[in-house]
Structure formats: C-alpha cells, structure tokens
C-alpha positions, 0 to 999 in steps of 0.5 A: 317949848312953844317954839318947838311946837310951832316948828313941828306944826310948820314941818307937818304942814310942809310935809302935807303940802309936799305929799299932795304936790308929789301925788298930783305930779305922779297922777299927771305923769300917769295921765300923760303916759296914758295919752302919749303915743295914742293914735286914736283921739276923741270919741269914736262915732263912725267905723268902717270895718271889713264887713260892716259900716257902723255909726254911734247914735245916742250911745248906741251903735247902728248899721243902718236900721240894725242895732249892733252889739253894745258889748262887741263895740265897747270891746272894739272902742277900748282896743282902738283907744289902747293903740299906741305908736312907738316909732315911725318908719320909712318904706313901702307898706306892702313890704311889711304887711302881708295880711293887713286889716283895713278899716276907718275910724271917724272917716280916717283910714287905718291899716293893721299889719303883722308883727315886726321881726323881733315881735316887739310891735306890729305895723300900723299905717294911716294915710302915708304915715307908717310905724310900729305900734302896740296895744297898751292893755291886758289881753284876754288870752293866755300866753307863756311868753311876752311875745305870745301875749302880744301876738294874742292881743293883736289876733284878738283885735284883728278878729274883732275888726273882721267880725261878720255883720251877723255876729255883730248884731245885738242879741240882748233883748233889753238893749232894744229898750234903752229907757227900760227901768222898771220899779215893778213887774207883773208876771203872768205864766200860763197855767200858773198863778200870776204874781207881782214883784216890787223892786223899789220896796223889795217885796213880792205879792203873794208875800213870802210865808212866815219864816221866809223872806225875799232876796236882799236885792230883787232888782239885781236878781231880775236884771241879771236874768234880763241880760240872759234873754237873747234874740235870734233876729228881729221879725216884722210884727204880726198878730199871726205870730200868736199861736200859743201863749206861754207867758207874759211880763209887764214892767212898770216904770217910775212914772207908770209907763208900761212895757209888756212882753208876751211870749208865744209859741211860734208854731205847733210844729216847732219849739221856736218862741217869739216875744211880741210887744203889741204897744211898740209893734215889735217882734223877736225870734228868741234863743231857746234856753234864755227865757228863764225870767218868763217861767219863774214862780214867785218863790224863785224870788224868795230866799228859801233857806232852812235856817232863816239868814237872820238866825244863821250865825258864823261859827268855828265849832257848833254843837248840834243835838240830834234825836230820834225816838230814844236815841240822842247825840251831840255832834260838834260841827267843825267849820272847815272844808270839807265839814268835820264832825266830832261826837261824844260817843258812837261813830260819825258816818261822814258821808251821810252826816255831810249830806245832812248838814248840806241840807241844814246849811244850804251848801253846794247843790242844796243852796236853796230848797226847791220850794217852801210851804206852810206847816199846818197845825195838823201836820205838826201834830202828825209829825211830832207823833211819828218817829223822825230824825230831829236836830236842834241847831242855832236855836232852830228845831228841825225835823227830817221827813223823808218821802219818795224822791223828796226830803222835807226839812221842817223848821218847827220853830218857824213853822214852814217846810223846805222841800228838796226834790230828787234826793237819792233813796240811799239817804234815808235821813234817820239816826242810823244813817249818820251815826253808829 
C-alpha cells in the first residue's frame, strides 16, 4: 500500500514537471513566433515621415517644439512593430511599387509599396533589400474577405504615416502636463458656489446630503473628463487674453504642488475660450464643447439615485405597493428587458408604468436625477397632507410630486428629493396614469 502511494506521488510530481516544461516550451515558441520576421527591432525613437520629422524624448514625441499626439504615435509605433517580412525578392523596386510611402525609422530608410498580385502580402524595401511583408495584427476596419482585411490594414498604416503635421499635433490638454497627478481639486465656476473634491478620500466639500453619496471613484470620473479637454492650438501667453472669466480649476498634488487652469472668454465678439496657466505662462485656444469639467457642480460628483445603492437589491420578481388616497394595489415587477408587470386586480398601463419605474430604478435616460435637495420638515408635512402617488419599494417609501416640466421623487425614508427636469406633461405620476 505504501509502495503504491509512493509511486502515485512520484507520478504526480512528474506530471507537474511535464506540465510546466510544456507550458514554458509553448510560451517560448509563441515569443519566437512573434519576433521571427520582424523588420523593426528595438525602440523607435526617431521617425521621418512624409510630412513630419519626430523625436521621442522622455516617452513623448516632439517635432521641434511641437508636442505630438501620444495616441497617434502609439498607433504608428505599434503598426511598425507589427511589420514582418516573409520573403526576400530580386528585381527593381520601381517595377513593384507604383505608390510607395517613404519614411525613416531611427535613421534607417524604408519604403512601403503596393500589394502583390495574389494579395497575400505587400512590397517592403529597406536600402537595397526588398521583400514581401504583412502586418501581424488585427485591423480596425471591417472586411468580408481575408484580402480585404489585409488591404484595409495596409491602407491604415499608409494613412498614419502620411498624416499631415497639423493632424499629428497633441490635442489633449493634460498631455502638456506629464507630472499632473492631483489628489485634490478646487473648482471656482463664475457665478456659482466653489467646491472641492478629494480624490484620495473620495469626498466632496460640500458633502452630499443625507441619503446621497459620492460616486465610488471620483478620480476615475474626473480623469475621464480631463481626457476630453481638447486644445485647438497653443498660444503665446498674454494677460490681454483675459477678457471674461468663466471658471477655474486648481489641482493639488501629493506634495502640495499646484496647477491652476483659468478659463476665459477670448473676446466679447467671439465664443472662443482660452485656458491660461499663469504659473507656467502657458495659454491654449480650446475646442468648444470639450470643457465640461469646468462647468460641473459639486452634485455632478454625487451618485444621485432615488434608491441609494446601499439599499438597492437585485431581484427577479419584486412586489411594490402603490397607493394614492383610498386607492391601493400591489404590483409585481418582473426583471426582464423590457420590464414586465403583474397586478392582482385592475390592469397595468404598461407605458406609464414603465416610465414610473425608470424613475424609481434610474434606468435609461433617467439614470441620475438632475439634482437633489434636502426634504424639510415643513415640506414633508405639506406633502403628506396632499394627494400624491406613493410607492413602497425595497424598504424605501417614495412619493411622486408632479410640477410643471418637473417630476420630484421624494424619498421619505431617507429625507431627500430627486429632481427630474423636462418631464413630459402627459406623465402626471398619479394612480390613474399607471393602473386602471
């Protein structure tokens, strides 16, 4: 018995060793396959393209003093590193390349020609060496055949290499600040109350009202907005650019270092806006429609759900009690797409019933309230004395207060109001709206 156990143990060890040896062999073969045939080796640090000469410094691409698009040059680097030569050829380059794209990588000249007759690869040349090559990567364009997909990948690479300088300039403002890593932010919108956001503690000041919380990742939300702030061009810094102040954002780093962007209207006769950085003497003409971060209120960093996420429960079938005056009904909500409903008596008006629960569950276009406000004791007393539709759902007592162009969903349990603007007048939020 002991001998059998010993043999079994030895067998298990051998199987484990064999498994890891096999895994390493497969990994090595895969890595070798990725390298075999590669025509560009080592890091790309210099590029001479048809319309721009670029150099990589400290991880960023430059053309003289012009910062170039990190995203565009990452695409170019990736595609160049995906080039593989599968066969060398004899002959004259002019006979096989009618529309070549010439460029240099790290001072080595290259030229990309057209597809071969069988559409299996395209012509590629460096110095006197010529051959057939392909791009060993998935393409972004759609194609119905393998040939169409390969042609699309080649066209994408040629277009990238032939992009004009103006289209290769960096447009994302935050790229001009490589050390930008704020842990706090202060926003000063002109005409509105200033506020602070602490990304490290995930808090805001003013704090959310009772029953409401901040989003789970304020830093992620802000940096997503930051990537959308685009410039048209960099301008010489001048105090004369300060015509009318619109907003300001101050970002504070871990060690207290500060970066402040002030948003100014460039002219009384134009809607153009500029961002000024007085400390670093930088000025940028901005792209309209990309400046949302400057105009958000503190509530835009709050999770403005009717039912607080901590109280929300996943369900398949959920009983909800609806009441208004003497009328009452239990509606079972069935969690499917679209929502379905059952009622013990009467008939559900599905259109308006769905609308009602889109507000309750914050679905679709109603995924957030436009704003929230505290429910005062006098408001509570007034609303409870009036004839409003109410719902008991997930332990939350809700009341629907219809006003002109606005629906206010009052969470009586938590003590706050969710305001939804521009609500159609046809949705009256009463018992007859949803049940008959």
